[in-house]
C-alpha positions in Angstrom: 53.1 13.7 84.3 50.7 16.5 85.1 47.7 17.0 82.9 48.5 19.1 79.8 46.3 21.8 78.3 46.5 23.5 75.0 45.2 27.0 74.2 43.5 28.3 71.0 42.9 32.0 70.5 40.3 32.9 67.9 41.7 35.8 65.9 44.3 36.6 68.5 47.7 35.7 69.6 47.1 37.0 73.1 47.1 33.7 74.9 48.4 32.5 78.2 49.1 29.1 79.6 49.8 29.3 83.3 51.0 25.8 84.6 51.9 22.8 82.5 50.3 24.4 79.4 51.3 24.3 75.7 50.6 27.4 73.7 49.5 27.8 70.1 47.8 30.7 68.3 45.6 30.0 65.4 44.8 32.7 62.8 41.2 32.7 61.7 39.7 34.6 58.8 36.9 36.7 60.3 34.0 38.0 58.2 33.8 41.5 59.7 35.3 43.8 62.3 32.5 43.4 64.8 32.9 39.6 64.8 36.6 40.0 64.9 36.4 42.1 68.0 34.0 39.6 69.6 36.2 36.7 68.9 39.3 38.4 70.1 37.6 38.3 73.5 36.9 34.5 73.1 40.1 32.8 74.1 39.6 29.1 74.6 41.6 26.2 75.9 41.3 22.5 75.5 41.4 20.2 78.5 43.0 16.9 77.5 41.9 15.2 80.7 38.2 15.5 80.0 38.1 16.5 76.3 36.3 19.8 76.8 36.7 23.4 75.7 36.6 26.1 78.4 37.0 29.8 78.2 39.7 31.7 80.0 36.9 33.1 82.2 36.3 29.5 83.4 40.0 29.0 83.7 40.2 32.1 85.8 37.8 30.7 88.3 40.1 27.8 89.1 42.4 28.1 92.0 45.7 29.9 91.5 45.1 30.8 87.8 44.9 34.6 87.9 43.9 35.1 84.3 41.3 37.1 82.5 39.8 37.4 79.0 42.5 39.7 77.8 45.6 38.1 79.4 48.8 38.3 77.5 51.9 36.1 78.0 55.1 38.0 78.4 58.4 36.1 78.4 61.5 37.1 80.3 64.0 35.0 78.3 67.0 35.9 80.4 65.6 34.5 83.6 63.5 31.8 82.1 60.5 33.3 83.8 56.9 33.8 82.5 54.5 36.4 83.7 51.1 37.6 82.6 50.2 41.1 81.7 46.6 42.2 81.0 45.3 44.3 78.1 41.7 44.7 79.4 41.3 47.6 81.8 37.7 46.5 82.7 35.0 49.0 83.2 35.8 52.7 83.0 34.3 54.5 85.9 31.4 56.6 84.8 32.5 59.2 87.3 35.3 59.6 89.8 39.0 59.0 89.4 41.9 57.6 91.4 44.7 60.0 90.7 47.8 58.8 92.5 49.2 57.7 95.8 48.9 60.6 98.2 50.7 59.4 101.3 51.4 56.4 103.6 50.5 56.5 107.3 52.5 54.3 109.7 51.3 53.5 113.3 54.4 53.2 115.4 55.4 53.2 119.1 57.4 56.5 118.9 56.5 58.7 115.9 59.4 61.1 116.5 62.1 58.5 116.5 60.6 56.6 113.5 60.5 59.8 111.4 64.1 60.5 112.4 65.2 57.0 111.2 63.6 57.5 107.7 65.1 61.0 107.5 68.6 59.9 108.5 68.7 56.6 106.6 66.5 57.3 103.5 66.9 61.0 102.8 63.5 62.3 103.8 63.0 65.7 105.4 60.5 66.8 108.1 57.7 68.8 106.4 54.8 69.0 108.8 53.7 68.3 112.4 50.5 67.8 114.3 50.5 67.2 118.1 49.7 68.8 121.5 51.1 72.1 120.3 48.7 72.3 117.4 45.6 71.1 119.4 45.8 67.4 118.6 45.3 65.9 122.1 45.1 62.2 121.3 47.5 61.5 118.4 50.8 63.0 117.3 51.8 63.0 113.6 55.2 63.6 112.1 55.1 64.1 108.3 58.3 63.7 106.2 58.8 64.2 102.5 61.1 63.4 99.7 60.2 64.9 96.3 56.6 63.5 95.7 56.7 60.9 98.5 54.9 61.7 101.8 55.2 59.4 104.9 53.2 60.1 108.1 54.2 58.6 111.4 51.6 58.5 114.1 51.6 57.5 117.8 49.2 57.7 120.6 49.7 60.5 123.2 47.6 59.0 126.0 47.8 55.6 127.6 44.1 54.9 127.1 44.2 54.7 123.3 43.1 51.1 122.9 42.8 51.1 119.1 46.4 52.1 118.5 47.7 50.1 121.5 46.1 46.9 120.3 47.2 47.5 116.7 50.8 47.9 117.9 50.7 44.8 120.1 49.4 42.7 117.2 51.3 44.1 114.2 54.2 46.1 115.6 55.4 49.2 113.8 54.0 49.3 110.2 51.7 50.7 107.6 48.2 51.5 108.8 46.8 53.5 105.9 47.5 54.0 102.1 46.0 57.2 101.0 44.9 57.9 97.4 44.2 61.3 95.9 40.9 61.1 94.0 38.3 63.1 92.1 34.6 62.8 92.9 35.1 61.1 96.2 31.4 61.0 96.9 30.7 58.9 93.8 33.7 56.5 94.5 32.5 55.9 98.1 28.9 55.4 97.0 30.0 52.9 94.4 32.3 51.1 96.8 29.5 50.8 99.4 27.1 49.4 96.8 29.6 46.7 96.0 30.2 45.7 99.6 33.1 47.8 100.8 33.2 48.6 104.5 33.4 52.4 105.0 35.3 53.1 108.2 34.6 56.8 108.1 32.0 58.5 106.0 33.0 61.5 103.9 33.9 64.7 105.9 35.5 68.0 105.1 38.5 69.5 106.9 39.8 73.0 106.3 42.1 75.7 107.5 43.4 79.0 106.2 45.2 77.3 103.3 42.2 75.5 101.8 39.6 72.8 102.0 39.9 69.0 101.7 37.4 66.2 101.7 38.2 62.7 103.1 36.7 59.2 103.5 38.2 56.0 104.9 37.5 52.4 103.7 38.7 49.1 105.0 41.0 46.9 102.8 42.9 43.7 103.7 43.6 43.0 107.4 43.6 46.1 109.5 44.9 48.2 106.7 42.7 51.1 105.4 42.6 53.4 102.4 41.9 57.1 102.9 40.5 58.8 99.9 41.4 62.5 99.6 39.8 65.1 97.3 41.0 68.7 97.2 38.1 71.1 97.1 40.1 73.7 95.2 43.8 74.7 95.5 45.4 73.8 98.8 48.4 75.9 99.7 49.4 74.4 103.1 52.4 72.3 103.9 50.6 69.0 103.8 46.9 68.9 104.8 44.6 71.0 107.1 45.6 70.9 110.7 49.3 70.5 110.2 51.9 73.1 111.2 55.7 73.4 110.6 57.9 70.8 112.3 58.8 71.6 115.9 62.5 70.9 115.5 64.9 71.4 112.6 67.6 68.7 112.3 70.9 70.4 111.5 72.5 67.0 110.5 70.3 66.4 107.5 71.8 69.1 105.2 75.2 67.6 105.6 74.1 64.2 104.2 74.0 63.1 100.6 70.4 63.3 99.0 68.3 60.2 98.8 67.3 60.9 95.2 63.9 59.1 95.6 61.1 60.6 93.5 57.7 58.9 94.0 55.9 55.8 95.2 56.1 53.2 92.4 54.0 50.5 94.0 52.9 49.1 97.4 52.8 45.4 98.1 50.4 43.6 100.4 51.0 40.2 101.8 48.1 37.8 102.4 47.8 34.4 104.0 47.4 31.4 101.7 44.1 31.4 99.7 43.5 35.1 100.3 45.2 36.7 97.2 42.4 36.2 94.8 39.6 37.5 97.1 41.7 40.6 97.9 42.5 41.3 94.2 38.8 40.7 93.4 37.9 43.2 96.1 40.0 45.9 94.4 38.4 45.1 91.1 34.9 45.1 92.4 34.8 47.8 95.0 37.4 50.3 93.6 37.0 49.4 89.9 40.7 48.6 89.6 41.8 45.9 87.1 44.4 43.2 86.9 47.7 44.5 85.5 50.2 41.6 86.0 50.4 38.2 87.7 52.7 35.3 88.3 52.3 32.0 90.1 54.3 29.6 92.1 55.5 27.6 89.1 57.6 30.7 88.2 58.4 32.1 91.6 60.0 29.5 93.8 63.3 28.4 95.4 64.4 25.1 96.8 62.3 25.7 99.9 59.4 28.1 99.2 57.2 29.8 96.7 54.8 32.7 96.1 52.0 33.8 93.9 51.2 37.4 93.0 48.6 39.5 91.3 49.0 43.2 90.6 45.9 45.4 90.5 45.8 49.0 89.3 43.4 51.9 88.7 42.0 52.6 85.3 44.7 55.2 84.6 47.4 52.8 85.9 49.0 55.4 88.1 48.5 53.3 91.3 50.0 49.8 91.4 49.1 47.3 94.2 50.8 43.9 94.1 49.0 41.3 96.2 51.1 38.3 97.3 50.3 35.0 99.0 52.6 32.1 100.0 52.5 28.8 98.2 53.2 25.5 99.9 56.9 24.5 99.9 59.3 22.4 101.8 59.8 25.2 104.3 58.0 28.3 105.5 57.8 31.0 102.8 59.0 34.5 103.7 55.4 35.6 102.9 54.1 33.2 105.6 56.8 34.5 108.0 55.6 38.0 107.4 52.0 37.0 108.1 53.0 35.2 111.3 55.0 38.2 112.7 52.5 40.8 111.4 49.6 38.9 112.9 47.9 38.6 109.5 47.9 40.4 106.2 49.5 43.8 105.8 51.9 46.0 103.7 55.0 44.0 103.0 57.0 46.7 101.2 56.9 50.1 99.6 58.8 50.6 96.3 60.3 54.1 95.7 61.2 55.1 92.2 64.4 56.9 91.3 65.9 58.2 88.1 69.4 57.4 89.2 69.6 54.2 91.2 73.3 53.9 91.2 73.9 57.3 92.9 70.8 56.8 95.1 72.2 53.6 96.5 75.7 55.0 96.9 74.1 57.9 98.9 71.8 55.7 101.0 74.6 53.3 101.9 76.7 56.3 102.9 73.8 57.3 105.2 73.9 53.8 106.8 70.9 52.1 105.1 71.2 48.3 105.0 70.3 46.4 101.9 69.9 42.7 100.9 72.9 41.4 98.9 72.7 39.2 95.8 75.5 36.6 95.3 78.2 37.1 92.7 76.8 34.1 90.8 73.7 36.1 90.1 75.7 38.6 88.1 77.7 35.9 86.2 74.3 34.5 85.1 73.1 38.0 84.3 76.0 38.8 82.0 75.5 35.5 80.2 71.8 36.1 79.6 72.3 39.7 78.5 74.6 38.6 75.7 71.7 37.1 73.8 69.2 39.8 74.8 67.8 42.5 72.5 68.2 45.1 75.1 71.4 46.7 76.4 71.8 47.8 80.0 73.2 51.4 80.0 74.6 51.2 83.5 78.0 49.6 84.3 77.3 46.0 85.3 80.4 46.0 87.5 79.1 48.9 89.4 75.7 47.3 89.7 77.4 44.2 91.1 79.4 46.2 93.6 76.2 47.8 94.9 74.2 44.6 94.7 71.5 46.1 92.4 69.4 43.6 90.6 68.4 43.7 86.9 65.3 42.3 85.3 64.5 42.6 81.6 62.5 41.5 78.6 62.8 42.3 74.9 61.5 45.8 75.4 63.3 47.2 78.4 64.7 46.6 81.8 64.4 47.7 85.4 66.9 48.0 88.3 66.0 47.3 91.9 67.3 46.7 95.3 65.6 45.9 98.6 66.3 47.0 102.2 66.3 44.6 105.1 63.3 44.9 107.5 63.1 48.5 108.9 61.9 47.3 112.3 62.7 44.4 114.6 59.9 42.2 113.4 60.7 40.7 110.0 57.8 42.5 108.3 58.0 45.8 106.4 60.9 46.7 104.1 61.5 49.1 101.3 62.5 48.8 97.6 64.4 51.3 95.4 63.5 50.9 91.7 64.5 52.5 88.4 62.6 51.7 85.2 63.8 51.7 81.6 60.7 51.0 79.5 59.9 48.0 81.7 56.6 47.9 83.6 56.9 44.6 85.4 57.8 43.9 89.0 61.1 42.1 88.9 59.8 38.5 88.3 63.2 37.4 87.1 64.7 38.6 90.4 62.1 37.0 92.7 64.2 33.8 93.1 67.3 35.8 93.9 65.4 38.0 96.3 63.8 35.0 98.0 67.1 33.3 98.4 68.6 36.4 100.0 65.6 36.8 102.3 65.8 33.1 103.2 69.4 33.5 104.2 68.3 36.1 106.8 65.2 34.1 107.6 67.4 31.1 108.4 69.5 33.3 110.7 66.3 34.2 112.5 65.5 30.6 113.0 62.3 30.9 110.8 63.3 28.9 107.7 61.4 25.9 109.2 59.5 23.0 107.8 56.2 24.2 106.3 53.1 22.9 108.2 
């Protein structure tokens, strides 16, 4: 039997035991509020194998235990899953602020065709353009929009563009940059540089008749970058300086049902094995993010494969960035398959939030979008588990089953989610549609069903092979 550990929280019930751990909270009478506050930060666990006490900070340093001094266990009784959420936001930046996702930039072989695909299948509309006609001689950009979501598709115009050419050969079509709107860009870049971040492009200002915008670019995992964007006053243009109206208007789009997608909920990055913790630490150190949620391979696994995940977020918790890595299993994980075909780490999927997932999926299916399908057994189990749950799902479960929408819940709320199949030939990037009802997790209870659905397609591709 694996070594067991027990946890004791001095003055707190916020304890977590991640892997073969028994939990118990002990109430302690504390002499004063200052000491109480101090001891609430002192969560200890007892190692039965060597009879020693260690803090959760020490536990955090051990491999695959993504915990922190203010970790909180959160149970998902319906799915028998356990995840960890975090109450400690870490340091509050003395200046500067990450406001929200601004846009996502894709590097693709044919930007026009890629933009048309997302418009036709996912309900986006062309909003801005930059190319030869606007004075951009090297790169063409097609910008599409849906409510608060902006995607930018870029391609090289000339055959000598080695940077974009090599990127496409290595990664195929996919996400190159995740842009954040920020306040006090100069301070954020200065702080990131002091903490070891690689600045790809130092701050610069671009402007046109509609206003002025400041930018900077930093390197994150793999070949992915983050562009920081600060508005230097009101900007009244279509998108950003240098962009004009689209060259062509698609008369087909108004005849199609709306996508009903509202904003970017989160963006997931896949890493090779052993890279998840260093990447999440980079966000915490260089961007002053903090851990929001985590789960390990003891909870997320199928018969063949497993994963681990840490979610990092900014201080205001408006930007969520899950970081995944594969865990060894009998066969190749879909996370490892992604890394193999992507040529390393990169963006696995983009989750798009909706306030009406049933109508959104009806509309997107009518537009021809292809989604992963959960088996009927999943919904039989769901109905059984919901009978003993404190929460009630407002949506018709029969309709959710017909549309293959997944449900995850805890004792406070639930979320609804569904995933597309890969949106390019390589089995890399895909999309998620998500609706939240007082639930701020990431579908831990559905990871197994999602993995099994992906593994079915993975096997059809000949990639559900023995893990080496």
